[in-house]
N, C-alpha and C positions, 0 to 999 in steps of 0.2 A: 261213269264219271262225265261231268258236263264238259263239253268242248269249249274251253275259254280261248281267247286269242293267243294265249301262250302255248297251249298244247293241241290246238286244232291242226290236224295234218294239212288241211286246205290252206290255213293261214300261214303255216310254215312254208309250204310250197310257193305261195304268193310272195312271201318275203324273200325267198331264195331267188325267185324269178326277177323281183325288183332289183336285188343286189347284183344279179348277173346282168340285167339290162343296164343298170347304172354304171357298172364297170365297163360294159361294152360301149356305152355312150361316151364315157370319159377316156377310153382306151388310148390310142396313139396321140391324139391332140393333147390330152391331159398330161401324159408322160412327157411330151415335148415341152409343154408349158413349164412343168416342174424343173426339167433339165435347163431350160432357158433361164429360169429364175436363179438356179444355183450358179450357172455360168455368169450371170449378171453380178451376183454377189462376189464371185471370185475375181471378176474384172475390177470391181470397185475396190476390193482389198488390194489387188495388185497395183492399181492406180495410186492408192494411198501410199503404199510402200515406195513406189517410184518417186512420188512427190516429196516424201520425207527424205529419201536418199539424195535426190537432186538438190533439195534445200540445204541439207547438211554439207553437200559437196561445194555448193556455191558459197555458203558461209565459211567453210573451211578455206577456200581459196582466198576470199576476201580477208579472212582473219590472218592467214599466213603471209600474204603478200601486199595487202593494201591498207586495211584498217583493223584495229582491235580495240575492244572495250575493256576497261579496267574499273574495278571497284576500289574506292579510296576510303580506308577505314579511319585514318588519323587526321589530326588537325594541323599538320606541319606546313600546309600550303594555304591556310586561312589568310584572308577571306576570299582569295581567288578561287580556291577549291575547298569545299566544306566536307567535314566527315560524312560518309555515306553517299557522297556523289559518285556517279559513274561518268568516266571520261572516255572520249574516243581519241585514239591516237593514230597518226599517220605512220605507217611502216615504211614509207618511202624515205624517211629520215632514219639513219644518216647515209644509207648506201646510195640513194639516188639524189637526195637533196641534203646539202650540208647543214650542220647545226650552226646556229648563230647565237650570239649573246642574247639573253632574254628568253630563249626558247624554254618551254617546260617539257622535260623529258621523263619518260618511264624507263627504268633500267634494272637489270638483274643485280641481285645483291651478292656478287661474287666475293666481295670483301667482308661478308658476314657482319654487316652493320647491324642487322637484326638478330644476330646470334644463330647458333646451330639449330636445325630443326629436323625432325624425323621425316624420312621419305615414305609416304603412304603407299599401300598396295592398291592398285587401280585395275578395275575390270575393263574389258574391251569397250563397253558402252560408255563408261566414264571417260576413257581415252578419246573416243569419238566426239563426245561433247566438248572436251578440252580442245581437240583439233579444230572443231568447228567454231570455237569461240563462245559457245553457250555456257561454258563453265570455266572459271579460272583454274590454272594449273597449281595444285597444292604442293607439287614437288619443287616449285621454284618460288622464291620470295622476290618481290619487286618493290622498288621505291619510286617516288615521284618528287622531283626538285626542279628548280630553275637554274639554267646555265648562266653563270656569271663570268667565268673565265674560259677562254679557248686555249688551245695549245700555243705556248709561247707567251701568253699573257702573264703579267705580274699583278696579282690581286693583293691589295693591302688594306688593312683596317687598323685604326681609322685615322683620318687626318684631323686637323685642329677643329674642323666643323663637325666632327663625328660621323663623317661619310666615308664609304668605301671608295677606294681609288683603283682603277684598272689602267695599267700602263701610265701611271702618273696623272690620270684624269679622274676627278671625282664624279660620282654618279648619284643623282637624286632618284630614289627608288619609290615611285608612287604606288607600286603593287604591294608594298609591305602592309601587314596588318596594322590597323590604326593603333597608335600608342606604342608600337614596337620600334626599338632603335635598330640600326643596321647590324650591329654586333656588339656584344659586351666583351667578347674575346678578341685579343689583339693577334694579328697574324700578318705574315707577308710570304706569299707563295708564288713561285714561277711554275706555271702549269707545264708538265712534260708533254712531249709529242704524243698525239693520239689519245689524249686524256682531257678531262673537263673538270673545272671547279664548279660545284653545284651547291646551292643554298635554298632553304625553304623560305617562303614568304612570311611565315610566322616564326621569325628568328628566335624568339624566346622559347619555342617549343619544337625545335627542329635540330635533330642530331645529324647534321649534314657534313660537308667536307671539313668544317672547322673541328668537329669532334673526332676525326679519324686521321689526323696529321701524322700519327705514328705508323700508319699503314703504308705499304708500298705506294709510291706516287704522291706522298704528302697529303693524303685525303682526297685526291682527285679520283675520278672514275674512268675506266678504260672505254674507249670508243666502242669496243666489241660488246660491251654490256648494254648499250643503248638499244631499247626495243622499239622506240618510236617517239614522236613529238605529240604532246597533247594539244588537240586543236579545238575541242569543244566539250562542254558538260552536257550530257545527253539524258541524265535522269538524276533527281526527280523532275517532274514536268515543270514545276515552278522555278527550277534552276537552269533550264535549258538555255545555253548561251555559247557563243564563240569565245575562244580564249585568245587574247592578244599577246604578242611576244614583246611588246614595249620596245621595239627596235630603236625608237627615237631616244630612249634613255642612253643608249650606247653609241649614238650616231657620231659623237665627237671623239670617241676612244680610238687612238691609233692602233695599228696592227702590232702584235707582240713581236719581240726580238727574234724568236726562232722563225716565225712566219716571214718576217722581213728578210732573214737570211736565205730563205728558199726562193724568193722572188727574183 
């Protein structure tokens, strides 16, 4: 049989010698290089995990104590806040900074204004996203409205001019959606202590305090439900803007009776 490169004993021996020499050449340094490469990949993965964890922790602290972002699905605050806007709220309100008339607040729906809803089952990762503020909490329903009456205020609609009065002083509301009147429903409510009378800027499409006067508190919301004051629209990009509280609208309104009694 002809000795081909595949079955030639000398060729096999040479190949074995080359393999042995190649292995010897790559020996310790080669193994060290592979080990270093694996260690480098492990460090990169560990660094990535640490960065993600720290980012979530920082976002969580900001979300729970400083600011929080909310998605707005409805048009009850048009044209100040449009459907599908994202707003940023200051969580310093109301615990560190008091609520004022004209403030836009996000609050929990403890009065079931939106009706009952099922509590979804959430995994640990979903809970982490909620805690960090990267995902809204589907277990709680929130609403967004403008504060018109503070504790002790008497809010009345409407006077002969068709305007709302707060403590006997009429207010001209420039934030209302164009073409919308202050209110078609007549009411007169004195706001209880630690509660607020709230209304949407799009009065014709806002089931606000007016629509819930049969509830405890005559349609007002409790201070403990307030999650924060909306300070800016942060998305979409074309809508990014600071939100004004229109404090000048209420500058001539005197303090409410109960507030005066406490001074």
